[in-house]
N, C-alpha and C positions, 0 to 999 in steps of 0.2 A: 677513425670518425669518433669525432667530439661530443659531450656533453649536446651543444646545439645542433650541431649538423643531424645528427640523427633524429632531429624533427622535421627535418627535409623529408626523410622519408614520405609516400603518399599514401600508406594505409594508416601510418601511425599519426601523420597529421590528420587525417579523417576522422580518425578519433577525437578531436578534441577543436576542431574547427569548423562551426557552424554557417555555412553559404547562406544568404540575403538575399531578399528577390531581386534588390537595387544592383544586383552583381558582387559588393562587398562579403567580406568576410567577419565573422564574430568570433571571441574567444572569452571564456574566461580565466584567469590566472588565480591562483592562492601564491599570496604573500607572507610568508611566515615571518619574516624577520621585518615587517612595517614596523616604524617606530613613532612616528609624531606629525603631526602636520604638516611642518615644514618639507619631510620627506615625500609626504602627499602631493604637494605642489611642486618638488622638486621632480617629483618623478611625473607629474601630468604634463610639466612643461618641457621634458625630454620626451616624452615619447610622443606628443605634437608635435616636434620638430622633424619626426622622421616624416619619408615621403609618404604619403597614402593613408596616413593614419586620420581619421574623419571623427573618433571620438575615443573619450576616455572618462571611464568612472572608477572612481578608486572608495570601494565604503569599508572606512577602519573598523567596525567594529565586527565586520565578518573576514577583514584580512583578502580581500579578492578583489581585482581589478577585471574592469568590462571593455574591452576593448573592442572596436569597429575598424576595420581600416581596406585600402583596396588590395588585393592580392596580388596585384602585377606591379605594382611598385614597391610593396615590403613584405618581409617573407617573417613566418614565424620565429625562424631563429635571431633574425635581427632581433624580433621586438626579446626574446631570451636574453641576447648578449646586451640589451638596452638597460633592460633592469638589474641585469647583472653588473654592470660597472657603475650604478649607483647603490651599491652595494644593497641590492636587497632581490635576491633572487627569485624567481618565480616559476611555480608549480603549474602546466595548464592541465585542467580539466576537460574531464571526460564532456563530450555536449553532452550529454544526455542531463548529466549534473549540472553542466552550466545553463541548459535552460531554465532563463529567467521567469518563463510564462507566469507561474504564479506569481511571483515578487511583479512584475508588472499590473496582471490582475489587481492584485491588493493593494500597490499605487493608486491605478485608476480610482477602484471606488474611494481610497480615503479621501481622490483629492476630492471627488463629486460630494461626500459626505461634508467635508470641511467648507466647501464651495457653499452649500446647503444650510449649514449651518451658521455662515456668517452671516448671510443676507436674508435667512430669517428670524437671527435675530436684530436686523435695522428693519425688516418688515414688521416684526411685533412692537418695536417701537414708536412707529408712524402712527399703527394700528393703535397701541397703549393711550394717545394724546389723542385721538378721535374718541374713544371709548370711554374715557373719564369726562372729554365734554373742555377737554383745557381750551381747546380754542372756541369755545361757545361765540366769545366777545369779538372772536376774530370775521374777517370777511367773508366772502364765498370765496373769491381767489386765493387767498391763504388756505383755507378748506381742503381746496381741488388742490392746493401744492402737496399736500402729504396723500392724498390719494394716488398722485401721480410719481411721489415718488414711491411709495407701495408698488406700485405697476413696474418702476424701472427695476426697483431691489430683485424682484420674483421672476422676470424674466432669465436672468442665469440659474436660478435653482430649476426653472420647470425645461427649460432649452439645453441644458449641460448635466444637472443634477438628477433629474427625471429620463435621461436619455434612455439607460439600461431599461426602463418600462417600457417606455412608447418603444423601444427597440424588438423587445420581447412580445409585446400585444402586435407591431407589426406582421410578427414572424407566423403567430399562432392564427394572425383571421387569415395570413395566406395558404394555412398549412389547412386552414378550415377545422379549426380543433378547439375550447375553448379551453383557457387557462388564466391564472393566477393577476397573469398580468394585465387581461383586458380590463376587466374591470378597476386596477388602480391607474391606469394610461388614461381611462374614460373621465374615472374621478379628475386626476389632474388638469387633463384639457378643459374639460367640460366647466369647471371652477374657474380656469384661468382666462376663458373665452367670456365668459358672462362677467368676471367682474372689469377685463379689459374694455367691453363694451360700457358698461355703467360709467366707467372711467373716464372714457369718451362723451360718454355722454351728459356727464354732472350730475348723476344722479342714482338711486336705489344700492342696492346694499353691496359689498366688497369685500372677496374673501381670500385676501394674498396673503395674509398670516394666514388660516388654514393649508393652504395648500402648501407652503412654505416648510412650514411645521409636518404634515401630512408628508410631504418627502423626504425631512433630514430624518423624522423618526423609522420612515421604510430601509432610508441610506444605514444607519445606525444600525439596524436587526439584522442587513443584509451581510455588511460588515462582519459583526460578531460571527455567523454562521460562516463565514468565508474565512474569514481567521483559523476558525474553532477547524475546519477542515484540513485547513493549510499544515496544522502542528500534525494533523492523525497523516501526514503523507510524506513523511522523510524518511522510510526505515530503507527503500532501495536506493534511494539517493545517498546513504550513507556508507551502504553496502557498495555502491559504485565508486566513491568519493575515496573508498578506502585503499581500493586495486591500482596497484602503480601500473604505469604503460611502458615502464623502461625497464629491463633486467640487464643482470651483469652476469654474461654467459661465458664460461671457463671452456678455452677451447683445448684444441689437442697440445698445446705446446706450453699449456700451464698459464697462458696469457687471459684477462678479460677484456672481453669486448663488452660496451653497451649494445641495446639491439631491443625493436621492440617486442616486449614480452608477450604479443599475441601469434609470434613468429617462433617462441620458442618452440622443440618439439620434444616429445616421449624421448626418454633415455639424457637429453640437454643435462648440464651439470650449471648450476647457478651459483654466483655466490651474494649472500643477502647482508649487506652489511648490519654492525650493531644498531638500534633502533629503527631502521628501515621496515616495511611492509615485506611482506612475501609476493613474487609476483607471479606464481604459479600453484597448482595443487600436485603436489610430488612427496619423497618418500627424504627424510631426513640422515645424509651421508654424516654429519658431525658426532659426536659421543655423543652430546645432551647441549639443548639450548633451553632458556624458558621464553615463552610463547604467550603475548596478550589474543585471545580469541575471543573479546570479550563482545565483537561487532560482528560476530558469526553464530556464538556459542550464548551470548547472554551473560555468560560466565565472568563477573566485575575483577577474579583476582586470576593471575599470570600461571599457565600450568607449565608443568615440565614436560618436554618431549625428548625422548634418547634415539639413536640411532634404529631405522627400520621404522618408526612412527612416521606419522603421514601429519604434512603441514599444509594447512589452507592459503589458497590468494588471500589477500589484505590482512592476513594477520601478522602483529608487530613481534619482530625477534627482539627479545628484550637483554639480553646478555650474549649479544652473536660475537663475532659473526658466524653463520650459518651455512653448511652445504647439501645444496639440495638436488636431488635426483627429478630432473618434470616428469609427471605421470601424464595432466594434462592441462592444457592452457589457454588464452584466450576466451570465447563464451565456451566452454566445455570445464569450466571452471565450477566449485563450488558456489560462489560469488556472482558469477552471473549467471548462473540459475538461480540464484535469489533476486538478483535483481529484475531477470526477467518473470517471475513469480511475482517477484511486488509489480511490476507492470501491470499484470494481469489483474492485480489485487485493485492498483489505480481505475480499472476499469470495471471494475464491478463496486469503486465507490463513486463514479458518476453514472452507473445504473440506480444504485441507492437512490444519488439525489434528484432522481426523476418518482416524484408520486404516481399514485397509482391514477393515472388516467381517467379512467371510469368515472371512480369517485370524484374528483376533482370536478372533471367535467359536469356531472351531475349537478355539482355543488354549485359551482359558479352560474351554471343555470336555473337554480334556483335564486340567487343575487339577482342576477340581472330582470328576475319576473319579480322579484319581491320589488326592486326599484321602479320597476313601468307601475305595479300598483298602486305604488306610494303615491306617484307623479297622478296619475290619473285620479285617484283620490282626491287631492288637494287640488288639483286644476277643477275640479268637479265641485270642491266645498270653499276655498278660499284660493285662486291663483297665486295672491300674492304671495302663500308662504311655501309653494312646489317645489320650487327650487332649493332653497335652503333644504327641506326636508328630505326632499331627492338626494342631493348629495350628502347628506348625514348617513341616509339608509346604504347608499355605494360605498361610503368610506368605513363605518362602522361594522358592517357586514362583509369586509374584505376577506377571503379565501386564504390570505395570508397563513395564518394562524394554523387551520386545518391542513393545508398544505407542505408544511415546514413538519408536523408530526413523525413523520415516519423516517423523510429523508434527514431530517437532521439527528434522530435517533440511532437512524442503523449508520451514517459516518460517523459517529461518535464511537458505536460499536467496533468497527472497523479501524479505526483507531488505538481503540483500547487493546483488541487483541494483535495488533501488529505487533505495538510492545511489548507484549506479553508471548513472542512468535509463534501466533495464530496469524496464517494468512488468508483470508477469505478470498477463494477466488469469485466464488457467487452470490452476491448479496442476497441473491433469494432464497438460499439453503440454508440462511441463521435463521428464517423466520419457520423454515419446515423443522432445523433442529430442535429445536423447541417443544416440537412434538412429538418427536421421536420416543418408538417404545418398544424397539429391536435394536439390539448392537448387535454385529456378527466381525470379532476379529479374528484377522490371521494370526498365526504364535510366534513362529520363528521371525525374530527380526521386529518383529509389531509389539510382542508383550514380554518376549524370553529375547535375550542374546546368547549367541554361542561363541563356545570357545572353544579353539583347539590345543592343545600339548603335544607338542612335537617329539617331547619326552616319552610319551608314551605309547608312541606309534609302533607299528609293530612291522617291520621290514625283512619282506618276504625273500630278498636277493640283496644280501649284505654286500656282494660286491658294485655295486650301483649304488653310487654316492652322491649323485645329483639330484636324488628322487624330493627330496624337499624344495630345489629350487624348481623342479620342473613343475611339484604344484603350487607353488607359491605364482608361477608365471602365467599357468592356467586360470587360478585362481582371480588372477589380476583381471581378466577379460571379463570378469560377471560381478552385478552390484547386489547378487544374493549375499541376506545376511552368511549363510556357510562359506560363501566365497572370500568375503569379508573376513570372517575368522580366519580360514586357511592364510590366504594374506599377512594378515598382521601376528599370526605363528614366525613364519617366516621371514618377518623381516623385513620384507625388502629384496630381501637376496635371492634374487630369481637367474635362475641358472638360463640365459636364452630370452628369446622374444619367443612366445606362441604366433603360430601363420595358420592360417584355414581353421580360423578358431569356428566351432558351431556349439550354440546353446540352445541345448532343446529344457522346457520345463520339465521339471520331474528325473530328468537323466542324466541331467550332468551336464561337463564343458568336454570338446575334447578339442583337439588342435594338433600341429607340429612343432616340434622343438629340436633343431640339430638333425635332422632328419627322423625323428622318431613320433610316430603316432601313439601319442597318450590321451587317456581317458579318466577325468575326475569327477567321483561319482556316487553316490549312496550303494551300500551292499545289496545288490536286489533279489540275491538268492533266501536275504533273513529281513522279512517284514517287520519285525519290530526290531530291526537295527538303524542307527542314526549314526555309525560308520562310514568312512567315506574312505572310498576305495581310488588309488590310481596304479594304472595298468598299462602298458603297452602292447603291443601284437602279439607278444609270446605268453602275457597273461598277469599275474599278479605281480606290483613292484611293493606297496604299501597300504597298511591299513590305517587310517586316522582317527582316533576317538574324538568325537564330540560331547562337550556337554555345555549347559545354556544355566543363565541362571536369571531369573525374573525379572525385569527390570523395575528401577527402584521404586518410581511411582506407578509402578501398574497397580496393586495392590488395592491400592487407594484410591486410586480412578476408577476403577471397578465397582470397588463398592460405593464410590459416594454415586455413580450411575445406578445403579441398582437401589440406593436408598434414596433416590429421585422417578423411581417407578419404569426402569428400562432394565429391559430381562437381557442377559449376558450373553454371547453364545460364541464360541470357540469352534472356528473352520479350518483345519489344518491338513495337509497334506504329510506331515511328521507319523510317526510308529504309533499305534494304540498305546502303548505302556508310558510314552514320554507325552502325548497327549495328558493322558489320563492323571499323570503326576502335575505337569503344571495348571492343570483345570480344580484341581485338588489345592494348589497352592494361592490360587485366586481367585478360590469360592463361585466357580462357575458350576452350574449342576450341568447342562447341555453343550457337550464339546462331541467335536465329527474330526475322525481320522483319518488320514490316508483318503484326503479329498483332491480331487483335481481341479482344477479352474472350472468345468462343467459342473462338476458335482457341488461345489461351491455357490454357483448361479442358480442352480438347482433349490439348493437349500432356500436361499434369499426369495425365490419368488414363490416358493410355499410361504413363506412368513408373510408377503406381502400379501397372495392369496386368503392369507387368515384374516386380514385386514389392519395387519401391524403397517406402523410405520417405520421403515429400515432405517439401519446407520451403518455402513460399509467403513472398516479400520483396515488396511493394507499397505506394504510396503513395495511390492514385487511386481515383473510382469504376471505373475500367474494368477493374481490378485485386479487385473485391470477391467476383466469382464464382472465382477462381483462391484467394484466400483463405478462402473459406469450405470449398474443398474440399478443400484440402491438411492432409495430417496433423498439420501446425503451421506454423500464418500468422504473420510480423510484417509490422508497418505503421510506419511514422514517424509520431509525434506531430503533426508538420505537415505529415502527408495530411490527406485528406476523412473526413469522419468516416462516412461507408460503410465506408472502407476502416479505418477504426480499431473499427468495431462487427462486423467480420467477422476480427479477428486476437485471436491469441494472447499475442500479446507486442508492446508498445509501445516505440518508441526514443525518449525524451524527449528528448533532446540533439542528434539530427541524428547520432550516429554511430554507423558498421555497424559501429564497433567492439565495440557492446555485445552483437549478435549471436554475435561470436564469444566472448565473455564467457561471455555466456547457457548458449551450447551446454557452456564446459566446466565452469559450476558445477554445469551437468544432470549430470555425468560424476562430478563431484565426489561431489552427493547420491546416486547408483545406488552410488559406492563406498561412500562413510560409510552408509547404510544396510543395503548387505550387512554390511558389519561388525560394526553395531550388533547385526543379526539373528544373528549367526555367534557375538556374544559372549554375548548373552542367551540362544540355546538352549545355547552351551557349559556356561553359568553351571549353567544348571536341569539340564542332564545331571549332571554332576560333585554338585551338591549337594542336590537330590533325594533321592537314595540315602542320603546321611547322616540325614537330617531324616527319610527314613520307616524308619531304623533305629534312631531315637530318641538319636541322636549329636548333635546340634542343641538346645539349648534354643530358647525364643522369642523371646528378647532378641537372640540373636546369629543369628535368623533375620531379624529383622527390619533387623538393621543391614547385612547381606548382600544383602536386597531393596534397599534404598535405593541403598547404594553401586552396584549395578547400575544403576539406573535414574539417578543422578547423574553415570554413568562414561558413559551415551547421551547424554545433555545435554551433556555436555562433548567428547563426539565431533563433535556436531550443529555446535558452534564453531568446527571445523575447516575448516567448507564456506567455499569464499570465501577463504580466508587463502593456503594454498598454490599456488590460482590467479590471485593477484593482479597484475598486471605494472605496468611504470610507464606511466606514465600515465593510469592508470584516472580516474574522476571518484569524489571521495569522496564 
């Protein structure tokens, strides 16, 4: 199977081809060798010559090609051969990465913005002539011509440019709720219809200039917000984009075969060429290689990995080639998990973009009530000024600034934290994090890193030499930090594969290897010991001494939390002696040892009963209950899937400092939202009375409303700047 035929594999093709509603297929290709406009034109002509190819769009800036074709007439391998024939090899991208929904959304909004801006300038030109009285000496017919030109130029703005607001208003009306689109659409259509009627009548005021400017400024504010949001959503796509879909597996006869990376099995051996990306998580079998892990760890400098150390999918081998023994592939790799976590973060971002509907409904209701009162007042006093004053109030009191205050700040915060290696799964937790006053930490794997020295192990039956391999094989079945330490110490040199594995929290790991029933766990007869014992049916095989070191940034993180008014507590299942030493090193006054998951949960409930707002930080399965019960929960992305499933925030790069940064960002969000809402309310209190008394024309009201909305969006961009510290991962 050659490089192109492998893409005919149904499961592999399904990862890059996205079916369309019209029955056609589409995919996006990376063109690393794309050179110039001439080559782009040749590629376009060559691809369109293929049967069934409907559309080709090549972006020189991103070096990507987007192709839509009829799958019954052209295959993916045929497309790839066509690219190769033009000396421009193409790499299909995963369909999740290829999904250009965001790009289409931005392009659509930009087109509406350009249309609104172009015609708004035209309308302003006509209005300028009339306002200055330049045509006073011209007859009535010529004056009417300018009014009709203004009407015709405003039609594209109202029907095309303002369509998102009209569609949103209709959706809000059908759902029976008051939203920010209702007053916007009401202002646009009332002004347009009234001005159109006066144009037909040939008399009365027209406001085409005001309404086109209103729509243009609204679209400009929305476009700025959209671009800021899209810049903050690239982490998961970047990780997915960096994971190869193909792998070179070494067969039993020593030959290499190209195959889908998702079909790799544990124990397979993979060849990774120099400069290529690692296709699966596994153990390095080569002597040593340098690897670029910046996509996953945030570390910009290459790191050296030696035989027995682990490589993660998506890492780039710099001085290869490398030989890898596969442990996890497909959706089970660390990169796939980060992509899934990023998808959860994207859902949180969408939730954050929706303001508190109760506050917004009250605000919109008051705006509409104030508009009706203004109309009624002017109809009673001077009907000729009722329409202009009513429209001015409706426009100037638009709830855009108020509605954008919380979502814009939250979206900015989520993006900043993602860049610093913190994924926020639940946006609401960010607001709670700013109010936390008690933090309960697990110790092993969270605050400390365990280490096993095989040279210091006590072997009780010297005749059995494979005990280290057995310990490594059992440890490889668990994500517990102790197990990871054992697996790292054995260097991946496992004696066989463990079967019938059973993992019990606090009891260790039991499994069968080569007909032996083995158990790896703590020496339970010594409650003050953290030694790990490997035993079989006949008794003890070896005792492994476990040492631990405090994480590099743990002391600084806990000190910063305490300085910010957060009490820190350690709840660990370890021996009292080790917990006491760790607490002393970390400056923690309250520490609890030999805590079962139920003990930890009871401790947390006591804290909550005392009126505290709690934060729980952990990484293991035994931390899941306390993570689920805490007001805010944080897990390390290197921890177990169960811990991650119960976490509101995830620390990607193993940096506890990300927790302190998240706390700082949460406080900044609270400050910025409060500022923006105060500005919005102050603006309305000052501007609405002038508009209600007829002192603000509609065009000036449109400028004021848009300026207030832009001010809120710009203020939200302050989040993450004042709290930035040296050493933060960008």
